[in-house]
C-alpha positions as CSV (number, residue, x, y, z in Angstrom):
1,M,78.2,153.2,128.0
2,T,79.9,150.6,126.3
3,R,78.6,149.1,122.8
4,H,76.7,145.7,123.3
5,G,78.8,143.0,123.0
6,W,81.9,145.0,124.0
7,I,84.0,144.7,127.0
8,E,85.3,148.1,129.2
9,T,88.7,147.4,130.7
10,E,89.3,148.4,134.3
11,E,92.6,150.2,133.8
12,A,91.3,153.2,131.4
13,G,88.0,152.3,130.5
14,V,89.1,151.1,126.9
15,A,86.1,149.1,125.2
16,V,88.0,146.0,123.6
17,A,86.4,143.3,121.4
18,P,85.7,140.1,122.9
19,A,88.1,138.3,120.5
20,V,91.0,140.8,121.9
21,A,89.9,140.2,125.0
22,S,90.1,136.4,125.4
23,T,93.6,136.2,123.4
24,A,95.2,135.5,126.6
25,A,92.9,132.8,127.6
26,L,93.1,131.2,124.1
27,A,97.0,131.4,124.2
28,A,96.6,129.3,127.6
29,A,94.2,127.0,126.1
30,V,96.6,126.3,123.3
31,T,99.5,125.8,125.4
32,L,97.5,123.2,127.7
33,A,96.3,121.4,124.5
34,M,99.9,120.9,123.3
35,K,100.7,119.2,126.5
36,M,97.8,117.0,126.6
37,P,97.7,113.6,124.8
38,V,95.9,113.2,121.6
39,T,93.6,110.9,123.1
40,R,92.5,113.1,125.7
41,Q,92.0,116.0,123.3
42,C,89.9,113.6,121.1
43,A,88.0,112.7,124.2
44,L,87.3,116.0,125.1
45,A,86.1,117.5,121.8
46,G,84.0,114.1,120.8
47,I,85.9,113.0,117.7
48,S,87.9,110.2,116.8
49,R,91.9,110.0,116.6
50,A,91.3,109.1,112.9
51,T,89.7,112.6,111.9
52,V,92.7,114.2,113.9
53,Y,95.3,112.0,112.0
54,A,94.0,112.4,108.6
55,H,94.4,116.3,108.8
56,R,98.0,116.1,109.9
57,K,100.6,116.7,107.2
58,P,102.6,113.4,106.1
59,K,105.9,113.0,108.2
60,A,108.7,114.4,105.6
61,I,110.7,111.3,104.2
62,D,114.2,111.1,105.6
63,Q,116.4,111.0,102.3
64,S,119.3,109.2,104.0
65,D,116.7,106.5,104.7
66,L,115.5,106.4,101.3
67,H,119.0,105.8,99.8
68,L,119.9,103.5,102.1
69,S,116.6,101.4,101.6
70,G,117.3,101.4,97.8
71,L,120.8,99.8,98.4
72,I,119.2,97.0,100.7
73,D,116.6,96.5,98.0
74,R,119.4,96.3,95.3
75,E,121.5,93.9,97.4
76,Y,118.9,91.9,98.5
77,T,117.6,91.4,94.9
78,R,121.1,89.7,94.4
79,H,121.4,87.9,97.5
80,P,117.7,87.2,98.9
81,F,119.6,85.1,101.7
82,Y,121.0,88.2,103.4
83,G,119.5,89.1,106.7
84,S,120.4,92.2,109.0
85,R,123.6,91.5,109.9
86,R,125.1,90.9,106.3
87,M,123.2,93.7,105.1
88,V,125.3,95.9,107.7
89,V,128.8,94.6,106.5
90,Y,127.7,95.4,102.8
91,L,126.3,98.9,103.7
92,G,130.0,99.3,105.6
93,R,131.5,98.2,102.7
94,E,129.6,100.8,100.6
95,G,130.6,103.7,102.7
96,H,127.9,103.9,105.2
97,C,128.2,103.3,109.0
98,V,124.8,102.0,110.1
99,N,124.0,99.9,112.9
100,R,122.1,96.7,112.8
101,K,118.4,98.1,114.4
102,R,118.4,100.7,111.7
103,V,118.7,98.0,109.1
104,Q,116.3,96.0,110.7
105,R,113.6,99.0,110.5
106,L,114.5,99.7,106.9
107,M,114.1,96.1,106.0
108,R,110.7,95.8,108.1
109,Q,109.5,99.0,106.3
110,I,110.1,97.6,102.6
111,G,109.2,94.2,103.6
112,L,112.6,92.2,103.6
113,V,113.4,89.3,105.2
114,G,116.4,87.4,104.9
115,M,115.7,83.7,103.4
116,A,118.0,81.7,105.9
117,P,115.8,80.0,108.5
118,G,116.5,82.0,111.9
119,P,114.3,83.4,115.3
120,N,111.5,86.0,114.4
121,T,111.9,85.5,110.3
122,S,108.3,84.5,109.7
123,R,105.9,87.6,109.0
124,K,102.8,85.2,109.2
125,H,100.0,86.3,111.1
126,P,99.9,84.3,114.3
127,K,96.1,83.9,113.9
128,H,96.1,82.9,110.1
129,P,96.4,79.6,109.3
130,V,99.4,78.1,107.2
131,Y,99.0,75.5,104.4
132,P,101.5,72.8,103.4
133,Y,103.8,73.2,100.3
134,L,102.3,71.0,97.9
135,L,104.7,71.3,94.8
136,R,108.0,69.8,95.8
137,G,108.5,66.9,93.7
138,V,105.7,67.5,91.2
139,P,106.2,68.0,87.6
140,V,104.5,71.1,86.1
141,V,103.4,69.8,82.4
142,R,100.6,72.1,81.3
143,P,99.5,76.0,81.6
144,N,97.2,76.6,84.6
145,Q,98.3,73.9,86.5
146,V,100.3,76.0,89.1
147,W,100.1,79.8,89.7
148,S,102.0,81.5,92.4
149,T,102.4,85.2,93.9
150,D,104.8,87.5,95.9
151,I,105.3,91.0,96.9
152,T,108.3,93.0,96.5
153,Y,109.5,96.4,96.9
154,I,110.0,99.0,94.5
155,R,112.1,102.5,95.6
156,L,111.1,105.9,93.9
157,A,112.6,109.2,94.0
158,R,110.6,110.4,96.9
159,G,109.3,107.0,98.4
160,F,108.7,103.6,97.8
161,V,105.4,101.1,96.7
162,Y,105.0,97.5,96.5
163,L,104.4,95.4,93.8
164,V,102.4,92.0,93.4
165,A,102.1,89.7,90.4
166,I,100.7,86.2,89.6
167,I,102.7,84.3,87.7
168,D,101.8,80.7,85.6
169,W,104.7,78.3,86.3
170,Y,104.4,76.2,83.0
171,S,105.1,79.1,80.9
172,R,106.6,81.9,83.4
173,C,103.8,84.2,82.0
174,V,102.5,87.3,84.0
175,L,99.1,86.8,84.5
176,S,98.1,89.8,86.6
177,W,100.1,92.5,88.7
178,R,99.1,95.4,90.8
179,I,100.9,98.1,92.9
180,S,100.2,99.4,96.2
181,N,101.7,101.9,99.1
182,S,100.7,99.9,101.8
183,M,101.0,96.0,102.5
184,E,97.6,95.6,103.0
185,A,95.7,92.4,101.7
186,A,93.3,94.6,99.5
187,F,95.5,94.9,96.3
188,C,96.9,91.3,96.6
189,I,93.0,90.2,96.6
190,D,92.4,92.5,93.7
191,C,95.3,90.9,91.3
192,L,94.0,87.8,92.4
193,E,90.4,88.4,91.4
194,D,91.4,89.9,88.1
195,A,93.8,87.1,87.1
196,L,90.8,84.3,88.0
197,R,88.3,86.6,85.7
198,T,90.9,86.9,82.8
199,H,92.7,83.4,82.7
200,G,90.3,81.0,84.5
201,K,91.4,79.2,87.4
202,P,94.7,76.9,88.2
203,E,94.8,73.8,89.9
204,I,97.2,74.8,92.7
205,F,97.9,78.2,93.9
206,N,101.3,78.7,95.7
207,S,102.4,81.7,97.9
208,D,104.7,82.5,101.1
209,Q,103.4,82.5,104.6
210,G,103.0,86.5,104.5
211,S,99.8,87.9,106.1
212,Q,98.5,88.9,103.1
213,F,98.2,85.5,101.6
214,T,97.3,83.6,104.8
215,S,94.2,86.2,105.2
216,S,90.6,84.7,105.1
217,A,89.7,87.2,102.5
218,F,92.5,85.8,100.5
219,T,92.4,82.3,100.9
220,G,88.5,82.4,100.5
221,V,88.9,83.6,97.3
222,L,90.7,80.7,96.4
223,K,88.4,78.3,98.3
224,R,85.3,79.8,96.6
225,A,87.0,79.0,93.2
226,G,88.0,75.6,94.2
227,V,91.8,76.0,94.0
228,A,94.2,73.9,96.2
229,I,96.5,76.1,98.4
230,S,100.2,76.0,98.7
231,M,102.6,77.7,100.6
232,D,106.3,77.9,100.9
233,G,108.1,76.2,103.7
234,R,109.7,78.6,106.1
235,G,112.9,79.4,105.2
236,R,113.0,78.0,101.8
237,V,114.1,80.3,99.2
238,F,113.8,77.8,96.1
239,D,110.2,77.2,96.8
240,N,108.7,80.0,95.0
241,I,111.9,80.3,92.7
242,F,110.0,81.6,89.7
243,V,108.6,84.7,91.3
244,E,111.9,85.6,92.8
245,R,113.6,85.2,89.2
246,L,110.8,87.9,87.9
247,W,111.9,90.2,90.6
248,R,115.3,90.3,89.6
249,N,114.5,90.6,86.0
250,V,111.8,93.6,86.7
251,K,114.3,95.5,88.5
252,Y,117.5,95.0,86.5
253,E,116.2,95.6,83.4
254,D,113.3,98.0,84.3
255,V,113.2,99.6,87.4
256,Y,116.9,100.2,88.3
257,P,118.0,101.6,84.8
258,K,115.2,103.8,84.4
259,G,114.9,105.3,88.1
260,Y,111.2,106.0,88.2
261,A,110.2,109.0,90.3
262,T,106.5,108.7,90.6
263,V,103.8,106.2,91.0
264,G,102.0,107.2,87.9
265,E,105.6,106.9,86.0
266,L,105.9,103.4,87.4
267,T,102.7,102.3,86.7
268,I,103.2,103.2,82.8
269,G,106.8,101.5,82.8
270,L,105.8,98.4,84.5
271,A,102.5,98.0,81.8
272,Q,105.2,98.5,79.3
273,Y,107.6,96.0,80.5
274,F,105.3,93.2,81.2
275,T,104.0,93.6,77.9
276,L,107.8,93.4,76.6
277,Y,108.2,90.5,79.1
278,N,105.2,88.3,78.1
279,G,105.3,88.8,74.4
280,E,108.4,89.7,73.0
281,R,111.4,89.0,75.4
282,P,112.8,85.4,74.5
283,H,113.3,83.1,77.6
284,Q,116.4,80.5,77.3
285,A,114.7,78.0,79.7
286,L,111.5,78.3,77.3
287,G,113.6,77.3,74.2
288,N,114.0,81.1,73.6
289,R,110.0,81.2,72.9
290,T,107.6,84.1,74.8
291,P,105.7,83.3,77.9
292,A,102.8,84.2,76.0
293,L,103.4,82.1,73.2
294,V,104.0,79.1,75.7
295,Y,101.1,79.9,77.8
296,Q,98.7,79.8,74.8
297,T,99.8,76.9,73.0
298,G,101.0,74.7,76.0
299,V,103.9,73.4,74.1
300,G,108.0,74.2,75.5
301,G,107.2,75.0,79.1
302,G,107.6,73.1,82.4
303,A,109.0,73.2,85.7
304,L,109.7,71.2,88.6
305,I,110.7,71.9,92.3
306,V,113.4,68.9,92.9
307,D,112.6,67.0,96.4
308,K,116.5,66.9,97.4
309,Y,115.4,65.5,100.7
310,P,112.6,62.6,100.0
311,R,111.0,60.5,102.9
312,A,113.3,57.5,103.6
313,V,111.6,54.0,102.4
314,E,109.9,52.1,105.4
315,E,111.8,49.2,106.0
316,A,110.2,45.6,107.0
317,P,109.9,45.6,110.6
318,V,112.9,43.4,112.1
319,P,111.4,40.3,113.7
320,L,112.2,39.3,117.3
321,R,114.9,37.2,118.1
322,S,114.4,33.6,118.8
323,T,115.8,31.9,122.1
324,D,118.6,30.5,120.2
325,A,119.9,33.7,118.9
326,S,119.4,35.4,122.2
327,S,121.6,32.6,124.0
328,T,124.2,33.0,121.2
329,A,124.3,36.7,121.7
330,E,124.8,36.2,125.7
331,A,127.5,33.6,124.9
332,T,129.2,36.1,122.5
333,S,128.9,38.9,125.6
334,K,130.3,36.5,128.0
335,A,133.3,35.6,125.5
336,T,134.1,39.4,125.1
337,S,134.0,40.1,128.7
338,T,136.3,37.1,129.4
339,A,138.7,38.3,126.8
340,T,138.7,42.1,128.4
341,S,139.6,40.5,131.8
342,T,142.8,39.2,130.5
343,A,144.2,42.6,129.9
344,T,146.9,43.9,132.5
345,S,147.0,47.1,134.3
346,T,150.4,48.1,132.8
347,A,150.6,50.4,129.8
348,T,153.7,50.8,127.4
349,P,154.3,54.4,126.5
350,G,151.7,55.5,123.7
351,Q,149.0,52.8,124.5
352,R,145.7,53.8,126.6
353,R,146.1,52.5,130.1
354,P,143.1,49.9,130.6
355,A,140.1,51.4,132.8
356,A,139.3,50.3,136.3
357,S,136.4,48.0,135.2
358,E,138.8,46.3,132.3
359,V,141.5,45.2,135.0
360,T,140.8,42.4,137.4
361,S,142.8,41.2,140.4
362,A,144.8,37.9,140.0
363,A,143.2,34.9,141.7
């Protein structure tokens, strides 16, 4: 006899535990599951795919991609009009032979798009409304008249994060900022709400046409606060030039020299830098005052996006010609036709031969 719960094999009557006896069947089931799509496995097990993906180990970061992303980010900061084609040329000069598809993939991952207009360069959501640009030719003469925002990419030692900031145009003062490891709209909304709580509300809020800023969740915060919404024109680098200059300062004065390794180090470093930027660093455009001082006093700042292509002044409509004028024009036309008909069909060297319609037969 065998013990309860044990199995006697047919060959030698050896009692084997069920777990041992089912090893072969389990191996066969695992092999079958490896060939089965995750969707089918989740359906059979009655669980969601998100549960499966959440327990998977994160994919290892390709160090070569990370290095190339850093080079692309650095060059894009200097030349924001560079697209994937010029980035391929730049990387080739730096000794990295990469194709355009790889550069396009890396630029998409870090959220970089060349500023020059072209096909498929807009990253707006197809279902989100886009608002007109309200600041061309408008003088900014006081704090809290115009705020603007943007997102940039920051490379770390083992990955990258995104930085969003809100700046006051009049004083160049950084009012709020946040970092995130994804391009979701949540951290942009948190940054906006913090700026509104701390500094009141602006008259106009400007951003680009990115899906984070055109989302109903983001624009809804502005509408509830009674703020006019403005968005950059497609491919116009100077529409949000003050935030672009801020990114250049942040990266070349803090991020690149220090080379942050972790998100914690970056958070502490940016907090220190923005304190320096607002309260201690003199700005030449502000008469060597600090942004915080100009924002508090309302003296010494200002901004203006020059409208280089103003609308043409509408001219008065041209009155209809009278009958006499029409007769005069017809007479002039006839005289010109008569003069043309006197031309001969011969042409000297270097002279254009008259067209057939210009040559008349001798009467």
